[in-house]
Rosetta silent file (secondary structure, phi, psi, omega in degrees, C-alpha in Angstrom):
SEQUENCE: MAITHTFVDFIPSIFLGCPDTDTQLSVLPGHEMLKDGKGYEAVSLTSLGGIVAIFILIIISFPLGFLVSKIYNPIHSVMLWILLVTSFILIFTEKNKFTALFVFLISGILGLCVLNTELKEPLLPLLTGLFGSSMIITSIKNKIQIPPQEISEPKEKILRPLIGSILASALCGFLPGLGGGQAAVLGNTISKTDKKGFLILIGAVNILVMGFSFVSLYAISKIRTGAAASIQEIIGTPSWKILILILFSVLISGIISFFLTKFLAKFFSQKINKINYFLLSVATLIFLMIIVLIFSGFLGLLILVASTLVGIYCNSLPVKKTHMMGCLLIPTIIYYAGIII
SCORE:     score description
SCORE:     0.000 S_00000001
   1 L     0.000  -39.968 -177.990  107.282  101.753  100.666 S_00000001
   2 H   -63.288  -40.554 -179.567  108.929   98.564  101.962 S_00000001
   3 H   -69.966  -43.833  177.352  110.136  100.294  105.147 S_00000001
   4 H   -58.910  -44.678  177.638  106.779  102.018  105.754 S_00000001
   5 H   -57.951  -41.944 -178.306  105.033   98.681  105.266 S_00000001
   6 H   -63.381  -38.187  178.246  107.397   97.073  107.802 S_00000001
   7 H   -73.329  -54.540 -168.971  106.506   99.652  110.473 S_00000001
   8 H   -70.933  -26.471 -176.014  102.765  100.059  109.887 S_00000001
   9 L   -60.833  -19.629  179.370  101.988   96.355  109.430 S_00000001
  10 H   -71.790  -19.657 -179.011  102.208   95.770  113.179 S_00000001
  11 H   -65.588  -54.771  176.161   99.012   97.786  113.729 S_00000001
  12 H   -64.857  -30.677  178.406   96.591   95.265  112.145 S_00000001
  13 H   -61.829  -43.691 -174.847   98.657   92.411  113.600 S_00000001
  14 H   -85.546  -43.319 -175.598   98.253   93.673  117.165 S_00000001
  15 H   -82.523  -27.325 -176.533   94.846   95.368  117.089 S_00000001
  16 H  -118.631   -8.996 -174.372   93.045   92.912  114.806 S_00000001
  17 L    66.900   35.651 -173.189   95.120   89.737  114.961 S_00000001
  18 L  -122.106   80.679 -171.887   95.556   90.083  111.201 S_00000001
  19 L   -90.498  166.212  164.559   99.251   89.456  110.416 S_00000001
  20 L  -109.400 -170.693 -172.130  101.324   89.083  107.287 S_00000001
  21 L   -67.351  -19.206 -179.195  104.291   86.748  106.893 S_00000001
  22 L   -97.382  -15.374 -174.906  106.699   89.097  108.689 S_00000001
  23 L  -115.667    6.060 -172.480  104.524   90.133  111.620 S_00000001
  24 H   -58.917  -35.457 -177.616  102.755   86.889  112.536 S_00000001
  25 H   -72.306  -20.695  179.149  104.744   86.360  115.751 S_00000001
  26 H   -72.144  -19.047 -178.874  103.821   89.830  117.042 S_00000001
  27 H   -58.276  -42.202 -170.079  100.154   88.765  117.230 S_00000001
  28 H   -68.014  -62.412  177.304  100.710   86.655  120.333 S_00000001
  29 H   -68.445  -32.969 -179.727  102.424   89.049  122.805 S_00000001
  30 H   -64.624  -42.701 -179.876  100.857   92.071  121.091 S_00000001
  31 H   -68.775  -34.789  175.553   97.312   90.769  121.483 S_00000001
  32 H   -60.638  -44.028  179.236   98.010   89.915  125.129 S_00000001
  33 H   -67.789  -36.001  175.902   99.054   93.508  125.748 S_00000001
  34 H   -58.963  -43.394 -179.976   95.979   94.761  123.866 S_00000001
  35 H   -68.632  -18.379  175.814   93.778   92.747  126.251 S_00000001
  36 L   -94.247    6.561 -179.814   95.652   94.401  129.140 S_00000001
  37 L    81.960   20.577 -175.552   94.897   97.866  127.749 S_00000001
  38 L  -125.336   37.437  178.978   98.414   98.334  126.352 S_00000001
  39 H   -62.423  -40.479  179.054   97.937   98.021  122.601 S_00000001
  40 H   -61.939  -43.306  179.512   99.584  101.389  121.959 S_00000001
  41 H   -63.180  -37.850  179.406  102.617  100.379  123.993 S_00000001
  42 H   -60.902  -47.110  178.520  102.861   97.101  122.044 S_00000001
  43 H   -65.807  -38.424  179.498  102.985   98.935  118.704 S_00000001
  44 H   -62.645  -34.707  178.650  105.392  101.496  120.178 S_00000001
  45 H   -65.831  -43.168  177.720  107.741   98.678  121.192 S_00000001
  46 H   -65.631  -37.787  179.010  107.880   97.310  117.646 S_00000001
  47 H   -67.529  -38.048  177.480  108.402  100.841  116.314 S_00000001
  48 H   -61.996  -46.649  176.935  111.175  101.456  118.840 S_00000001
  49 H   -59.223  -40.376 -178.462  112.931   98.297  117.728 S_00000001
  50 H   -66.267  -45.565 -175.427  112.500   99.329  114.106 S_00000001
  51 H   -71.118  -37.857  176.427  113.835  102.873  114.374 S_00000001
  52 H   -65.920  -38.291  179.525  116.871  101.862  116.446 S_00000001
  53 H   -61.870  -33.578  179.074  117.529   99.057  113.964 S_00000001
  54 H   -63.344  -43.287  178.817  117.666  101.589  111.119 S_00000001
  55 H   -67.025  -38.000  175.837  120.506  103.492  112.798 S_00000001
  56 H   -62.644  -43.791  179.834  122.294  100.198  113.516 S_00000001
  57 H   -56.562  -46.000 -177.906  121.817   99.190  109.876 S_00000001
  58 H   -64.398  -37.704 -177.999  123.417  102.401  108.624 S_00000001
  59 H   -70.397  -40.965 -170.107  126.411  102.004  110.958 S_00000001
  60 H  -101.722   -3.522 -172.921  127.198   98.354  110.210 S_00000001
  61 H   -56.473  -51.438 -175.815  126.128   97.915  106.566 S_00000001
  62 H   -71.780  -44.422  174.724  129.509   98.386  104.893 S_00000001
  63 H   -59.966  -39.630 -179.848  131.620   96.497  107.484 S_00000001
  64 H   -68.264  -39.653  177.724  129.061   93.682  107.451 S_00000001
  65 H   -59.525  -42.655  177.314  128.974   93.626  103.659 S_00000001
  66 H   -62.993  -44.289 -179.140  132.760   93.218  103.568 S_00000001
  67 H   -63.667  -44.718 -177.819  132.623   90.456  106.195 S_00000001
  68 H   -62.960  -38.315  179.687  129.817   88.576  104.447 S_00000001
  69 H   -61.586  -23.198 -179.014  131.667   88.586  101.136 S_00000001
  70 H   -93.142  -32.377 -171.469  134.477   86.690  102.911 S_00000001
  71 H  -115.090    7.064 -176.302  132.548   84.218  105.096 S_00000001
  72 H   -55.191  -50.197 -176.717  129.322   83.599  103.146 S_00000001
  73 H   -65.593  -44.884  177.363  130.254   80.110  101.939 S_00000001
  74 H   -61.094  -40.601  179.109  131.573   78.777  105.304 S_00000001
  75 H   -66.070  -41.761  179.079  128.458   80.015  107.141 S_00000001
  76 H   -57.922  -36.618 -176.041  126.191   78.541  104.478 S_00000001
  77 H   -72.266  -22.491 -179.516  127.842   75.147  104.972 S_00000001
  78 H  -108.816    8.805 -176.457  127.080   75.030  108.730 S_00000001
  79 H   -62.789  -33.313  177.981  123.605   76.603  108.601 S_00000001
  80 H   -56.992  -44.726 -178.179  121.947   73.205  109.021 S_00000001
  81 H   -70.622  -34.680  176.149  123.623   72.757  112.405 S_00000001
  82 H   -61.498  -43.689  179.877  122.758   76.297  113.477 S_00000001
  83 H   -67.740  -39.573  179.301  119.072   75.601  112.744 S_00000001
  84 H   -64.773  -43.789  178.772  119.158   72.216  114.486 S_00000001
  85 H   -65.052  -41.687  177.910  120.742   73.707  117.616 S_00000001
  86 H   -59.395  -46.279 -179.517  118.255   76.597  117.556 S_00000001
  87 H   -64.003  -41.093  179.332  115.312   74.196  117.315 S_00000001
  88 H   -61.160  -47.614  179.955  116.743   72.012  120.089 S_00000001
  89 H   -63.708  -42.733 -179.372  117.167   74.995  122.420 S_00000001
  90 H   -56.888  -42.950 -175.368  113.722   76.331  121.496 S_00000001
  91 H   -81.081  -48.150 -168.440  112.038   73.051  122.428 S_00000001
  92 H   -88.427    3.985  166.921  114.058   71.758  125.359 S_00000001
  93 L   -91.101   -2.674  175.907  114.131   75.012  127.330 S_00000001
  94 L   -77.855  148.794  174.714  110.350   74.568  127.716 S_00000001
  95 L   -67.346  -45.070  178.571  108.938   73.143  130.919 S_00000001
  96 L   -95.983   78.606 -170.572  106.588   70.892  128.911 S_00000001
  97 H   -63.555  -44.477 -176.167  109.230   69.571  126.515 S_00000001
  98 H   -70.734  -34.184  175.459  107.244   66.797  124.844 S_00000001
  99 H   -66.144  -41.873  177.627  104.237   69.055  124.312 S_00000001
 100 H   -61.889  -42.481  178.591  106.541   71.670  122.787 S_00000001
 101 H   -63.242  -39.970  179.371  108.086   69.003  120.539 S_00000001
 102 H   -62.514  -46.713  179.244  104.618   67.849  119.477 S_00000001
 103 H   -61.628  -43.905  179.539  103.552   71.402  118.557 S_00000001
 104 H   -59.886  -44.669 -176.738  106.835   71.939  116.701 S_00000001
 105 H   -71.903  -44.301 -178.400  106.453   68.691  114.729 S_00000001
 106 H   -65.771  -36.146  176.068  102.759   69.004  113.874 S_00000001
 107 H   -68.160  -38.981  179.172  103.350   72.580  112.681 S_00000001
 108 H   -64.459  -41.617  177.626  106.386   71.416  110.725 S_00000001
 109 H   -62.761  -42.828  177.018  104.453   68.632  109.004 S_00000001
 110 H   -60.595  -44.850  178.981  101.754   71.137  108.087 S_00000001
 111 H   -60.771  -42.099  177.973  104.408   73.515  106.750 S_00000001
 112 H   -60.346  -45.283 -179.494  106.005   70.770  104.657 S_00000001
 113 H   -62.255  -45.111 -175.879  102.671   69.837  103.116 S_00000001
 114 H   -69.862  -43.867 -176.222  101.750   73.442  102.333 S_00000001
 115 H   -72.920  -11.734  175.583  105.147   74.527  100.991 S_00000001
 116 L   -96.955    8.309  171.565  105.200   71.546   98.636 S_00000001
 117 L   -85.096  174.710 -179.762  102.005   72.668   96.912 S_00000001
 118 L   -99.308   20.583  178.192  102.072   74.807   93.780 S_00000001
 119 L   -63.969  142.165  177.978  100.401   77.776   95.452 S_00000001
 120 L   -70.323  -37.445 -178.783  101.825   81.150   94.477 S_00000001
 121 L  -125.752   69.836 -175.673  101.494   82.470   98.054 S_00000001
 122 L   -67.476  -28.760 -178.095  101.598   79.391  100.340 S_00000001
 123 H   -71.081  -25.250 -177.830  102.690   81.322  103.438 S_00000001
 124 H   -60.140  -57.601  178.883   99.598   83.529  103.358 S_00000001
 125 H   -70.044  -32.915 -178.331   97.023   80.856  104.345 S_00000001
 126 H   -63.257  -54.888 -175.460   99.544   78.906  106.435 S_00000001
 127 H   -77.582  -31.504  175.886  100.656   81.728  108.726 S_00000001
 128 H   -62.546  -40.933  179.097   97.303   83.518  108.710 S_00000001
 129 H   -69.312  -48.073 -176.537   95.676   80.353  110.033 S_00000001
 130 H   -65.149  -41.915 -170.598   98.305   79.471  112.626 S_00000001
 131 H  -114.210  -15.915 -176.832   98.798   82.949  114.061 S_00000001
 132 H  -105.958  -74.229 -175.183   95.897   85.115  112.879 S_00000001
 133 H   -63.790  -32.826  177.821   92.491   83.517  112.448 S_00000001
 134 H   -63.367  -39.633  177.983   93.145   80.945  115.190 S_00000001
 135 H   -68.820  -39.032  179.161   93.786   83.768  117.662 S_00000001
 136 H   -64.038  -45.647  179.845   90.696   85.666  116.488 S_00000001
 137 H   -64.193  -39.253  176.531   88.459   82.597  116.869 S_00000001
 138 H   -61.741  -40.675  178.021   89.913   81.918  120.321 S_00000001
 139 H   -64.353  -41.368  177.877   89.124   85.522  121.299 S_00000001
 140 H   -63.505  -45.816 -178.834   85.539   85.155  120.011 S_00000001
 141 H   -60.363  -40.974 -178.201   85.115   81.839  121.859 S_00000001
 142 L   -86.059    3.098  179.034   86.415   83.334  125.108 S_00000001
 143 L    52.687   50.945 -178.951   84.265   86.471  124.623 S_00000001
 144 L   -64.691  131.781  174.340   87.268   88.750  124.945 S_00000001
 145 L  -109.482  128.722 -179.765   86.414   92.347  125.816 S_00000001
 146 L   -85.133  118.902 -178.414   88.931   95.007  124.857 S_00000001
 147 L   -77.316  168.116  172.335   89.407   97.428  127.771 S_00000001
 148 L   -55.268  139.650 -173.729   90.106  101.160  127.437 S_00000001
 149 L   -95.122  136.300  174.364   93.651  101.561  126.179 S_00000001
 150 L   -80.450  143.520  173.640   96.416  103.406  127.996 S_00000001
 151 L  -106.859   86.539 -177.927   98.554  105.797  125.978 S_00000001
 152 L  -130.342  141.719 -179.092  101.917  105.235  127.633 S_00000001
 153 L   -81.246  144.673 -178.599  105.397  105.153  126.161 S_00000001
 154 L   -69.316  148.820  177.559  107.472  101.981  126.631 S_00000001
 155 L  -125.784   27.224 -176.477  110.298  101.893  129.173 S_00000001
 156 L   -76.277  142.704  173.559  111.733   98.519  128.216 S_00000001
 157 L   -71.220  135.821 -170.387  115.496   97.938  128.108 S_00000001
 158 L  -107.270   -9.528 -172.337  116.474   97.436  124.485 S_00000001
 159 H   -62.858  -49.321 -175.968  120.055   96.114  124.554 S_00000001
 160 H   -62.442  -51.020  178.649  119.300   92.389  124.917 S_00000001
 161 H   -63.369  -30.690  179.305  116.619   92.149  122.195 S_00000001
 162 H   -69.361  -38.194  177.180  118.745   94.273  119.854 S_00000001
 163 H   -61.444  -46.119  178.223  121.748   91.960  120.253 S_00000001
 164 H   -61.077  -40.922 -177.800  119.547   88.977  119.420 S_00000001
 165 H   -68.391  -38.236 -179.741  118.018   90.753  116.431 S_00000001
 166 H   -65.663  -48.610 -177.275  121.390   91.785  114.975 S_00000001
 167 H   -64.172  -44.918 -177.767  122.943   88.316  115.233 S_00000001
 168 H   -70.310  -42.128 -177.868  119.880   86.494  113.902 S_00000001
 169 H   -67.700  -32.477  178.313  119.123   88.989  111.133 S_00000001
 170 H   -63.008  -35.243  175.825  122.728   88.910  109.942 S_00000001
 171 H   -74.831  -50.884 -171.560  122.316   85.167  109.311 S_00000001
 172 H   -76.054  -21.438  179.823  118.772   85.215  107.974 S_00000001
 173 L   -78.721  -17.538 -176.667  119.213   88.329  105.850 S_00000001
 174 L  -112.322  -21.014 -174.920  122.004   86.800  103.781 S_00000001
 175 L   -98.519  144.737 -179.519  121.218   83.080  103.607 S_00000001
 176 L   -71.042  151.859  176.203  118.571   81.499  101.349 S_00000001
 177 L    83.603   -0.504 -177.754  115.447   79.910  102.797 S_00000001
 178 L  -122.008  147.016 -179.679  115.406   82.163  105.857 S_00000001
 179 L  -145.004 -159.822 -176.174  113.335   85.250  106.617 S_00000001
 180 H   -62.635  -37.577 -179.810  111.972   87.441  109.378 S_00000001
 181 H   -62.253  -49.357  178.358  110.056   84.623  111.096 S_00000001
 182 H   -64.664  -37.654  179.084  113.095   82.390  111.456 S_00000001
 183 H   -63.665  -38.579  179.232  115.227   85.377  112.476 S_00000001
 184 H   -65.388  -42.896  178.654  112.755   86.258  115.243 S_00000001
 185 H   -64.878  -46.549  179.599  112.795   82.700  116.617 S_00000001
 186 H   -63.710  -42.964  179.549  116.588   82.507  116.409 S_00000001
 187 H   -63.977  -38.546  178.892  116.993   85.988  117.925 S_00000001
 188 H   -69.867  -32.814  175.529  114.677   85.174  120.814 S_00000001
 189 H   -64.340  -36.807  179.617  116.634   81.976  121.475 S_00000001
 190 H   -72.840  -46.242 -169.221  119.794   84.086  121.701 S_00000001
 191 H   -93.059  -19.361  177.603  118.439   86.974  123.783 S_00000001
 192 L    52.799   56.367 -176.334  115.871   85.196  126.034 S_00000001
 193 L   -91.454  166.626  170.614  113.565   88.225  126.251 S_00000001
 194 L   -85.473 -172.845 -174.372  110.135   88.682  127.828 S_00000001
 195 H   -65.957  -34.253  178.213  107.085   89.574  125.709 S_00000001
 196 H   -69.951  -42.128  176.983  107.914   93.298  125.611 S_00000001
 197 H   -63.124  -34.468  179.250  111.493   92.586  124.664 S_00000001
 198 H   -65.549  -36.925  177.861  110.253   90.195  121.998 S_00000001
 199 H   -66.268  -38.681  173.860  108.182   92.956  120.393 S_00000001
 200 H   -61.928  -45.042 -178.071  111.285   95.167  120.251 S_00000001
 201 H   -59.895  -47.560 -175.876  113.206   92.244  118.797 S_00000001
 202 H   -71.598  -30.883  173.708  110.705   91.460  116.051 S_00000001
 203 H   -64.201  -40.731  178.333  110.380   95.148  115.131 S_00000001
 204 H   -70.576  -41.859 -178.209  114.166   95.324  114.772 S_00000001
 205 H   -57.816  -46.711 -176.584  114.409   91.976  112.965 S_00000001
 206 H   -62.670  -37.889  176.761  111.994   92.971  110.209 S_00000001
 207 H   -69.105  -45.283 -175.888  113.915   96.174  109.492 S_00000001
 208 H   -67.405  -40.950  178.040  117.314   94.481  109.628 S_00000001
 209 H   -62.013  -41.955  176.739  116.324   91.552  107.410 S_00000001
 210 H   -63.401  -48.594 -178.414  114.968   94.038  104.869 S_00000001
 211 H   -64.108  -42.282 -179.554  118.052   96.271  105.154 S_00000001
 212 H   -66.969  -23.138  176.829  120.522   93.395  105.018 S_00000001
 213 H   -66.238  -32.263  175.403  118.854   92.191  101.806 S_00000001
 214 H   -70.099  -40.231  178.020  120.084   95.421  100.165 S_00000001
 215 H   -65.821  -38.624  177.972  123.567   94.816  101.583 S_00000001
 216 H   -60.435  -42.125  178.404  123.390   91.212  100.332 S_00000001
 217 H   -63.051  -39.508  179.994  122.627   92.455   96.825 S_00000001
 218 H   -71.440  -44.878 -169.919  125.618   94.831   97.022 S_00000001
 219 H   -83.599  -41.300 -174.109  128.121   92.431   98.643 S_00000001
 220 H  -128.317    7.854  177.600  127.356   89.005   97.128 S_00000001
 221 L    57.175   37.151  178.435  124.781   89.809   94.384 S_00000001
 222 L  -111.720  139.652  179.925  122.128   87.649   96.078 S_00000001
 223 L   -97.286  129.346 -178.857  118.422   88.548   96.240 S_00000001
 224 L  -122.931  -16.377  178.980  116.668   87.935   99.568 S_00000001
 225 L  -138.458  164.464  176.943  113.523   90.135   99.443 S_00000001
 226 H   -62.743  -36.744  179.269  111.064   91.457   96.894 S_00000001
 227 H   -63.439  -41.719  177.957  112.333   94.996   97.471 S_00000001
 228 H   -65.858  -37.265  177.951  115.897   93.905   96.662 S_00000001
 229 H   -62.953  -39.253  178.676  114.623   92.100   93.554 S_00000001
 230 H   -64.028  -40.845  178.531  112.942   95.314   92.391 S_00000001
 231 H   -63.332  -42.953 -179.821  116.190   97.244   92.831 S_00000001
 232 H   -63.883  -37.400  179.149  118.112   94.637   90.841 S_00000001
 233 H   -62.986  -33.401 -176.192  115.571   94.776   88.013 S_00000001
 234 H   -84.000  -46.110 -171.748  116.024   98.540   87.763 S_00000001
 235 H  -124.140   -1.898 -175.506  119.780   99.025   88.272 S_00000001
 236 L    77.526 -150.597  177.316  121.359   95.570   88.560 S_00000001
 237 L   -75.300  123.474 -175.103  123.901   95.075   91.354 S_00000001
 238 L   -72.421  147.328  171.411  124.235   98.420   93.182 S_00000001
 239 L   -79.833  174.209  179.471  127.562  100.219   93.609 S_00000001
 240 H   -64.623  -30.566  178.190  128.631  101.531   97.006 S_00000001
 241 H   -67.390  -41.432  178.096  127.305  104.967   96.007 S_00000001
 242 H   -66.839  -38.461  178.383  123.877  103.524   95.212 S_00000001
 243 H   -61.912  -40.191  176.414  123.898  101.587   98.499 S_00000001
 244 H   -60.425  -42.572  178.611  124.530  104.849  100.374 S_00000001
 245 H   -63.180  -41.153  178.057  121.553  106.388   98.555 S_00000001
 246 H   -62.628  -44.903 -179.276  119.388  103.370   99.463 S_00000001
 247 H   -65.119  -37.185  176.651  120.412  103.606  103.125 S_00000001
 248 H   -63.691  -40.990  177.401  119.663  107.340  103.153 S_00000001
 249 H   -63.737  -39.999  177.222  116.193  106.589  101.738 S_00000001
 250 H   -61.143  -42.446  179.998  115.704  103.934  104.421 S_00000001
 251 H   -62.148  -49.858 -177.721  116.626  106.477  107.113 S_00000001
 252 H   -63.865  -48.834 -178.868  114.214  109.163  105.879 S_00000001
 253 H   -66.480  -32.431  178.729  111.309  106.781  105.283 S_00000001
 254 H   -66.436  -43.756  179.087  111.993  105.067  108.618 S_00000001
 255 H   -63.202  -45.454  178.367  111.811  108.303  110.619 S_00000001
 256 H   -62.408  -44.377 -177.520  108.566  109.314  108.886 S_00000001
 257 H   -66.344  -34.116  178.493  107.100  105.816  109.313 S_00000001
 258 H   -58.969  -50.421 -178.560  108.032  105.734  113.010 S_00000001
 259 H   -72.309  -35.026  176.895  105.952  108.820  113.798 S_00000001
 260 H   -63.325  -43.076 -179.591  103.151  107.804  111.411 S_00000001
 261 H   -64.207  -42.537  178.995  102.862  104.395  113.088 S_00000001
 262 H   -65.190  -38.401  177.522  102.705  105.914  116.568 S_00000001
 263 H   -63.129  -47.062 -179.677  100.033  108.372  115.403 S_00000001
 264 H   -66.056  -38.189  178.546   97.913  105.586  113.891 S_00000001
 265 H   -64.180  -39.073  177.270   98.416  103.375  116.959 S_00000001
 266 H   -64.907  -41.358  178.727   97.209  106.195  119.209 S_00000001
 267 H   -61.610  -48.751 -179.929   94.153  106.694  116.978 S_00000001
 268 H   -64.462  -36.837  179.551   93.262  102.986  117.050 S_00000001
 269 H   -62.833  -35.998 -179.687   93.850  102.827  120.813 S_00000001
 270 H   -75.914  -20.434 -175.197   91.323  105.609  121.374 S_00000001
 271 H  -105.841  -24.415 -166.544   88.695  103.934  119.152 S_00000001
 272 H   -62.543  -38.079 -177.211   89.127  100.179  119.632 S_00000001
 273 H   -79.807   -7.660  176.920   87.161   99.766  122.884 S_00000001
 274 H   -90.872   -6.095 -178.638   84.226  101.758  121.428 S_00000001
 275 L   -97.899  145.432  173.834   83.807   99.220  118.634 S_00000001
 276 L   -67.360  104.817 -171.863   81.842   95.972  118.950 S_00000001
 277 H   -68.730  -29.017  177.022   84.860   93.671  119.088 S_00000001
 278 H   -62.946  -49.425  179.980   82.812   90.564  118.271 S_00000001
 279 H   -65.426  -37.983  177.953   81.561   92.095  115.012 S_00000001
 280 H   -62.921  -41.148  179.912   85.029   93.465  114.261 S_00000001
 281 H   -65.557  -43.403  178.655   86.536   89.991  114.777 S_00000001
 282 H   -63.187  -43.978  179.064   83.949   88.341  112.521 S_00000001
 283 H   -62.294  -39.100  178.310   84.499   91.009  109.856 S_00000001
 284 H   -64.853  -41.281  177.182   88.266   90.481  110.105 S_00000001
 285 H   -60.216  -45.966  179.132   87.836   86.717  109.677 S_00000001
 286 H   -62.290  -42.183  178.481   85.709   87.220  106.578 S_00000001
 287 H   -60.543  -44.037  178.989   88.259   89.706  105.227 S_00000001
 288 H   -61.811  -41.956  178.990   91.100   87.209  105.772 S_00000001
 289 H   -62.715  -41.048  179.410   89.159   84.484  103.975 S_00000001
 290 H   -64.944  -44.349  179.571   88.519   86.788  101.007 S_00000001
 291 H   -60.695  -45.666  179.406   92.194   87.804  100.821 S_00000001
 292 H   -62.666  -42.325 -179.795   93.318   84.162  100.937 S_00000001
 293 H   -62.367  -40.003 -179.308   90.747   83.208   98.293 S_00000001
 294 H   -67.164  -46.430 -172.274   91.932   86.006   95.981 S_00000001
 295 H   -90.420  -26.043 -175.083   95.659   85.310   96.308 S_00000001
 296 H  -123.088   -3.231  175.435   95.753   81.559   96.965 S_00000001
 297 H    74.657 -168.884 -176.674   92.487   80.247   95.527 S_00000001
 298 H   -65.616  -37.595  177.316   90.242   77.493   96.855 S_00000001
 299 H   -61.826  -39.716  176.817   93.214   75.319   97.860 S_00000001
 300 H   -61.436  -36.575  178.331   94.527   78.239   99.907 S_00000001
 301 H   -65.637  -39.948  176.735   91.158   78.456  101.648 S_00000001
 302 H   -64.200  -39.960  177.258   91.373   74.759  102.574 S_00000001
 303 H   -65.153  -39.445  176.976   94.896   75.336  103.912 S_00000001
 304 H   -58.769  -44.632  179.011   93.610   78.306  105.915 S_00000001
 305 H   -62.324  -46.876 -178.646   90.975   76.082  107.543 S_00000001
 306 H   -63.243  -46.177 -178.795   93.530   73.348  108.317 S_00000001
 307 H   -69.193  -30.958  175.771   96.141   75.741  109.719 S_00000001
 308 H   -65.330  -43.612  178.663   93.468   77.539  111.763 S_00000001
 309 H   -62.913  -42.785  176.761   92.418   74.251  113.375 S_00000001
 310 H   -62.770  -42.834  179.497   96.051   73.416  114.147 S_00000001
 311 H   -62.576  -42.583  178.523   96.546   76.925  115.545 S_00000001
 312 H   -62.138  -44.503  179.884   93.465   76.696  117.784 S_00000001
 313 H   -63.107  -46.601 -179.249   94.619   73.331  119.126 S_00000001
 314 H   -65.360  -33.816  177.239   98.179   74.547  119.746 S_00000001
 315 H   -63.986  -24.093 -178.516   96.862   77.700  121.438 S_00000001
 316 L   -83.915   -7.814 -176.470   95.096   75.460  123.969 S_00000001
 317 L   -93.816  151.260 -174.179   98.347   73.739  124.999 S_00000001
 318 L   -83.849   55.386  175.960  100.599   74.989  127.848 S_00000001
 319 L  -139.112  165.524  178.402  103.622   75.938  125.717 S_00000001
 320 L   -63.503  140.419 -177.779  104.884   79.031  123.908 S_00000001
 321 H   -74.259  -12.230  177.798  103.098   79.624  120.635 S_00000001
 322 H   -65.288  -16.452  177.247  106.426   80.334  118.921 S_00000001
 323 H   -64.844  -19.836  176.382  106.841   76.553  118.614 S_00000001
 324 H   -69.136   -9.492  173.718  104.374   76.782  115.742 S_00000001
 325 H   -70.166   -1.241  168.307  107.248   78.345  113.801 S_00000001
 326 H   -55.855  -24.387  178.645  108.175   74.726  113.195 S_00000001
 327 H   -61.113  -24.201  175.994  106.031   75.277  110.087 S_00000001
 328 H  -106.311  -36.587 -175.727  108.988   77.226  108.662 S_00000001
 329 H   -67.428  -43.810 -178.590  111.945   75.824  110.589 S_00000001
 330 H   -64.339  -47.312  174.877  111.393   72.155  109.685 S_00000001
 331 H   -59.836  -35.187  179.592  111.076   72.835  105.919 S_00000001
 332 H   -69.132  -40.540  176.321  114.153   75.084  106.145 S_00000001
 333 H   -59.949  -44.234  179.201  116.138   72.384  107.980 S_00000001
 334 H   -64.501  -36.874  177.328  115.157   69.883  105.288 S_00000001
 335 H   -61.476  -47.422 -178.790  116.191   72.403  102.615 S_00000001
 336 H   -72.938  -22.989  176.292  119.664   72.825  104.132 S_00000001
 337 H   -77.799  -10.873  178.467  119.969   69.062  104.650 S_00000001
 338 L    76.329   21.983 -179.994  119.511   68.644  100.909 S_00000001
 339 L   -88.249  129.348  179.218  116.541   66.306  101.302 S_00000001
 340 L   -99.334  124.567  179.883  114.115   66.354   98.383 S_00000001
 341 L  -115.226    0.000    0.000  110.461   65.750   99.259 S_00000001
């Protein structure tokens, strides 16, 4: 289920601007491609990254598990500097450096405030507002019309985004306080991809972070995802035989999910321009508000409004929207610095 969820979740992110915590960054380049009539290709790129990542995961899991068991503590001790360098590169490779820094800081302050609340699901309203509802409202304001969608297979080179995804996911899949969002930002800093390459990267990152969490449980008995926590509750720390069984399950479910996602993406591509996109956007906004209210309560709804306003403002500025990942990077930097807020 976790692998299927990882593949299929890109469809609402790209076609509706309705992300979860692992797919929020795909909204930006994915929605741009949707407006260019290439929504199917956008989903196919994430699926391509995901399916290739599964084969990479199977090949490197045991060697990586052995390596991590030896170097986990030294890497953990320098993670603060890795994050600081990543943030520095992310900001100061922008043409508008001070604007990028401003977006990074304002998002980071928002993230600090939200993550220090007692909400059970603080990332839901935070990331939905910054990357989901803000994009939907911007589309409504600009009266975006979705053109007929092309059904064309991607022809993007995959080596560069895959290298970035492997290196970043290997760090973020084993270390505490890091997840798919941080891995995507770090991986993109390493690989310097365009928007199509970024979609491959984030598709691969989500699979690898999930897969490496199983390896983490096997190699160092650390839990990094809900799926890994469920496995530990059932069987404890898995043996190498159980890890092989888990990887085989990942392979089978990944292959099925790859074709299922492409089928659903083709279906949505054929229907999306026949739907009143304004009404669909309004309905999606209402749906997001209801979901946030159910899972995060009234405080979550207030956070959704605040993060949406920040997202709309940042979307109007001439910098990459990935700088809004400061909402996760700054709290993570503070966590590794040992600062208590």
